[in-house]
C-alpha positions in Angstrom: 90.7 281.5 111.2 91.4 283.8 108.2 92.9 280.9 106.2 89.8 278.9 106.9 87.5 281.7 105.5 89.8 282.0 102.5 89.6 278.3 101.8 85.8 278.3 102.2 85.4 281.2 99.8 87.6 279.4 97.3 85.5 276.3 97.5 82.3 278.2 97.0 83.8 280.0 94.0 84.9 276.8 92.4 81.4 275.2 93.0 79.7 278.3 91.4 82.1 278.1 88.4 81.3 274.4 87.9 77.6 275.2 88.0 78.0 277.9 85.4 80.0 275.5 83.2 77.4 272.8 83.5 74.7 275.3 82.5 76.8 276.6 79.6 76.9 273.0 78.3 73.2 272.5 78.9 71.4 270.4 76.3 67.9 269.7 75.2 66.0 266.5 75.8 62.9 265.7 73.8 60.1 263.6 75.1 57.2 262.3 72.9 55.3 259.1 72.2 57.5 258.4 69.2 60.8 259.7 70.6 63.6 257.6 71.9 62.7 259.1 75.3 59.0 258.5 76.0 58.9 259.0 79.8 58.9 262.5 81.5 60.2 261.1 84.8 63.1 259.3 83.1 63.9 262.5 81.1 64.0 264.5 84.3 66.1 261.9 86.1 68.6 261.8 83.2 68.8 265.6 82.7 71.8 267.6 83.8 71.7 271.0 85.5 70.5 273.6 83.1 69.0 271.2 80.6 65.8 272.0 78.8 63.2 269.2 78.6 60.7 269.6 75.8 57.6 267.4 76.1 55.4 267.1 73.1 51.6 266.7 73.1 50.1 263.4 74.3 49.0 261.8 77.5 51.7 260.7 79.9 50.4 258.5 82.8 53.0 259.3 85.3 53.2 260.5 88.9 55.7 261.2 91.7 58.0 263.0 89.2 60.7 264.7 91.2 63.0 267.6 90.0 66.1 268.0 92.1 68.2 270.0 89.8 67.8 273.4 88.0 66.1 272.5 84.7 63.3 273.8 82.4 60.3 271.5 81.8 58.4 272.9 78.9 55.2 271.5 77.3 54.6 271.8 73.6 51.1 271.3 72.2 49.6 270.9 75.7 50.9 267.6 76.9 48.9 266.0 79.7 50.5 264.5 82.9 47.9 262.1 84.3 48.5 261.2 87.9 45.9 258.4 87.8 44.8 259.3 91.3 48.1 257.9 92.7 49.6 260.4 95.0 51.3 263.6 93.7 52.3 264.4 90.1 55.3 266.8 90.2 57.5 267.7 93.1 60.2 270.4 92.7 63.0 270.3 95.3 65.6 272.5 93.4 65.8 276.2 92.9 65.9 277.8 89.5 63.3 275.5 87.9 60.9 276.5 85.1 57.6 274.7 84.4 55.4 275.8 81.6 52.6 274.6 79.2 51.3 271.4 80.8 47.9 270.0 81.8 48.1 268.2 85.2 45.1 266.1 86.1 43.8 263.4 88.4 45.6 263.9 91.7 44.7 261.5 94.6 42.4 262.8 97.4 43.9 261.9 100.8 42.9 262.7 104.4 46.5 262.1 105.5 48.6 263.8 102.9 48.2 267.1 101.0 48.8 265.6 97.5 49.2 268.3 94.9 49.5 268.5 91.1 52.6 270.7 91.5 54.6 271.1 94.7 57.5 273.4 95.3 59.4 272.3 98.5 62.2 274.3 100.1 63.3 276.0 96.9 63.6 279.5 95.4 63.3 281.2 92.1 60.9 278.6 90.7 58.5 279.7 88.0 55.2 277.9 87.3 53.8 279.5 84.2 50.7 278.9 82.0 49.7 275.4 83.1 46.3 273.8 83.6 45.3 271.8 86.6 42.2 269.7 86.5 40.6 267.4 89.1 43.4 267.8 91.7 43.2 267.6 95.5 45.6 270.5 95.9 46.5 272.4 92.7 49.8 274.3 93.1 51.4 274.0 96.6 54.4 276.0 97.8 56.1 275.2 101.1 59.1 277.0 102.5 59.6 278.6 99.1 61.1 282.0 98.3 61.1 284.4 95.3 58.9 282.2 93.1 56.3 283.1 90.4 52.9 281.4 89.9 51.4 283.0 86.8 48.8 282.4 84.2 47.7 279.1 85.5 44.1 277.7 85.3 43.2 275.5 88.3 39.8 273.9 88.3 38.6 271.4 90.9 35.6 269.3 91.4 35.3 269.7 95.2 32.0 268.6 96.7 32.8 269.0 100.4 35.4 271.1 102.3 37.1 267.9 103.7 37.5 266.2 100.4 38.8 269.3 98.5 42.2 271.0 98.9 43.2 274.5 97.9 43.8 275.7 94.3 47.0 277.7 95.1 48.4 277.1 98.6 51.4 278.8 100.2 52.9 277.8 103.6 55.9 279.5 105.1 56.8 281.4 102.0 58.3 284.8 101.2 58.3 287.1 98.2 56.0 285.0 96.0 54.2 286.5 93.0 50.7 285.1 92.3 49.5 286.7 89.1 46.9 286.2 86.3 45.6 282.9 87.6 42.0 281.6 87.4 41.0 279.2 90.1 37.7 277.5 91.0 36.0 274.5 92.5 38.4 274.0 95.5 38.1 274.5 99.2 39.9 277.9 99.1 40.9 279.5 95.8 44.1 281.0 97.2 45.4 280.2 100.7 48.3 281.7 102.5 49.7 280.8 105.9 52.9 282.4 107.2 53.4 283.8 103.7 55.0 287.3 103.7 56.1 290.1 101.4 54.2 288.7 98.4 52.3 290.2 95.5 48.9 288.9 94.4 47.5 290.6 91.3 44.8 290.1 88.6 43.6 286.7 89.7 40.1 285.4 89.4 38.9 283.2 92.2 35.3 282.1 92.0 32.9 279.2 92.9 35.1 277.9 95.6 33.5 276.0 98.5 34.8 278.1 101.4 36.9 281.3 100.6 38.0 282.9 97.4 41.1 284.0 99.3 42.1 283.0 102.8 45.2 284.1 104.6 46.5 284.3 108.2 49.8 285.3 109.8 50.8 286.7 106.5 52.2 290.2 106.9 53.4 292.7 104.3 51.4 291.4 101.3 49.9 293.4 98.4 46.6 292.4 96.8 45.6 294.3 93.6 43.1 293.9 90.8 41.7 290.6 91.9 38.2 289.3 91.5 36.5 287.2 94.2 33.1 286.1 93.0 30.4 283.6 94.2 32.5 281.9 96.8 31.1 280.2 99.9 32.1 282.9 102.3 34.1 285.5 100.3 37.6 286.5 101.6 39.0 285.9 105.1 42.0 287.8 106.5 43.1 286.8 110.0 45.9 287.7 112.4 47.8 289.8 110.0 49.3 293.3 109.7 50.7 295.7 107.1 48.6 294.6 104.1 47.4 296.6 101.1 44.1 295.5 99.3 43.5 297.8 96.4 41.3 297.8 93.2 39.8 294.4 94.0 36.2 293.3 93.2 34.2 291.4 95.8 30.9 290.3 94.4 28.0 287.9 94.7 29.3 286.2 97.9 25.9 285.3 99.4 24.9 283.0 102.3 23.9 283.0 105.9 27.5 283.4 107.0 29.0 285.0 103.9 30.7 288.3 103.3 32.9 290.0 100.7 35.8 290.5 103.2 36.2 289.3 106.7 38.9 291.1 108.8 39.7 289.4 112.1 42.5 290.8 114.3 44.0 292.8 111.5 46.1 296.0 112.1 47.9 298.8 110.3 46.5 298.0 106.8 44.8 299.8 103.9 41.6 298.8 102.1 41.4 301.2 99.2 39.6 301.6 95.8 37.8 298.3 96.0 34.2 297.4 95.0 31.9 295.4 97.2 28.9 294.4 95.2 26.0 292.1 96.1 27.5 290.4 99.1 25.6 289.4 102.3 28.1 291.6 104.1 30.6 293.9 102.3 33.2 294.0 105.1 33.0 292.3 108.5 35.5 293.7 111.0 36.3 292.0 114.3 39.1 292.9 116.7 40.8 295.1 114.0 42.6 298.3 114.5 44.4 301.2 112.7 42.8 300.3 109.3 42.3 302.9 106.6 39.1 302.0 104.6 38.9 304.6 101.9 37.6 305.3 98.4 35.6 302.0 98.2 32.2 301.4 96.6 29.6 299.5 98.6 26.8 298.6 96.2 23.6 296.5 96.8 25.0 294.6 99.8 22.9 293.3 102.7 25.2 295.0 105.1 27.9 297.3 103.7 29.9 297.2 106.9 29.5 295.3 110.1 31.8 296.9 112.6 32.1 295.1 116.0 32.6 297.1 119.1 36.1 295.6 119.7 37.5 297.4 116.7 39.4 300.6 117.4 41.1 303.5 115.5 39.8 302.5 112.2 39.0 305.2 109.7 36.3 305.1 107.0 36.6 308.0 104.6 35.5 309.0 101.0 33.5 305.8 100.5 30.3 305.4 98.5 27.3 303.6 100.2 24.6 303.0 97.6 21.5 300.7 97.7 22.6 298.6 100.7 20.0 297.3 103.1 22.1 298.4 106.0 25.1 300.8 105.5 26.7 300.2 109.0 25.8 297.8 111.8 27.5 297.3 115.2 26.9 295.3 118.3 27.9 297.9 121.0 27.0 301.3 122.3 30.6 302.6 122.3 32.4 303.4 119.0 36.1 304.2 118.8 36.4 304.6 115.0 36.0 307.5 112.7 33.7 308.1 109.6 34.4 311.2 107.5 33.5 312.5 104.0 31.5 309.4 102.8 28.6 309.5 100.4 25.4 308.0 101.8 22.4 307.5 99.5 20.2 307.4 102.5 21.3 310.9 103.7 18.5 313.5 103.5 20.4 316.5 104.8 20.9 319.8 103.1 23.8 321.9 101.8 23.0 325.6 102.1 26.5 326.9 101.2 26.7 324.5 98.2 30.2 323.2 99.1 29.0 319.6 98.4 29.3 318.7 102.1 26.2 318.1 104.1 25.4 320.7 106.8 23.8 318.1 109.1 25.9 315.2 110.4 24.8 311.7 109.3 24.3 308.7 111.6 24.6 305.6 109.4 23.5 303.1 112.1 19.8 302.6 112.4 17.9 301.4 115.4 16.5 298.5 113.4 20.1 297.4 112.4 20.9 297.3 116.2 17.8 295.2 116.8 18.8 292.8 114.0 22.3 292.4 115.5 20.7 291.3 118.8 17.7 289.4 117.4 18.6 288.1 113.9 15.1 286.8 113.2 13.7 290.3 113.3 15.1 290.8 109.8 11.7 289.5 108.5 10.2 292.9 109.4 12.4 294.8 107.1 10.7 297.7 105.2 7.6 297.5 107.4 5.9 300.6 108.7 6.9 300.0 112.3 10.5 299.7 111.4 10.5 303.0 109.5 8.8 304.6 112.5 11.4 303.3 114.9 14.2 304.6 112.8 12.7 308.0 112.4 12.1 308.4 116.2 15.7 307.3 116.9 17.1 309.9 114.5 15.1 312.6 116.2 15.8 311.4 119.8 18.9 309.1 119.6 19.1 306.9 122.7 20.4 303.4 121.6 22.8 303.8 118.6 26.4 304.7 119.4 26.6 308.5 119.8 30.2 308.6 118.4 29.3 306.7 115.2 28.6 309.7 113.0 29.9 311.2 109.7 30.2 314.9 110.5 30.9 315.8 106.9 28.9 313.6 104.5 29.4 314.1 100.8 26.3 315.3 98.9 27.4 313.7 95.7 28.8 310.3 94.8 32.5 310.4 95.0 34.5 309.8 91.8 37.9 308.1 92.0 40.8 308.0 89.6 40.9 304.2 89.5 43.0 301.9 87.4 40.9 298.8 87.5 41.5 295.7 85.4 38.6 293.4 84.4 39.1 289.7 85.0 
């Protein structure tokens, strides 16, 4: 048994040395309309491990290009790979591949296959850097990939319906992926994760997508920072996930009958911190979520700042600013097992006798009218009427319907300032 292990180790060492030798002898292949090599796919097929393939500007009408060895594919002067709506353009099946500087366009729409401009399949340490994707079904698609980087890409689709549009950046069964500095629009979902774990998503702009700016499920341990999700069909959806951090993101202008900045469904043990929710139908919609820390966020000019369903438990809302929202908090039940503390509410009319900047009177952010709207949505047409104001004032004096436990016992008298490190996208 020991001899067998020694022989296996020897063979692995020899294979590794051969790979290093091949990379050390790596060459450069040039592709251009006037070069001896005019085809990208042929250059890739003829390349050796470690080779660098330089593709000069021009339009290359090619598709189903497959990379199955560690090479660098680099575009100079923005060459265009035109798939002519015939399947996929580039499929990467090898680890340690680098792709930079191309425009990919015209990927076939299919109801049977998820054709993509760039696909990474069962590979690791692949880098997709500074490319443009135009008029593609799926843009950049990673499946069973590990330790890859998708950075600085521009993915723009022309999706008209959710069924005829794929996702701009799509991850399935992936781990340790960096998605950074990308701009995506015009797809079904801007960024989509399913079973994608321990990944870092930073400084992306996802806007004008048909369904979600970001959509992920069963994707634990991810960090989302400094992203902007703007004017998407229904904002951002997070489902069946735990241990996430969403920090310093901007959720804005996600309007519609069923729209929200952020939907949290069956989420647990996560942190939502230092984000801005601005002009959304609903800032955060929480359903079946528990043990969340929602802190130091700004809720500005939303229809509902927070819609917190009664099946949420042990969530904490602290040090947030609620300003100019139609409804600050709404719920659909009479029992509340969550905590509000130290938030600033622009609708709070209490007093501060000892001048410690904490209100001396507790604040109940749920109004009777918001409870009525939850049960009878059409009653929203009576907003700002005299009878509605009268109902809310009576309820505050003699509370009988709104959840007794939903109260901020220490409301902040002044808007809370944070030491934020936000980036503009």
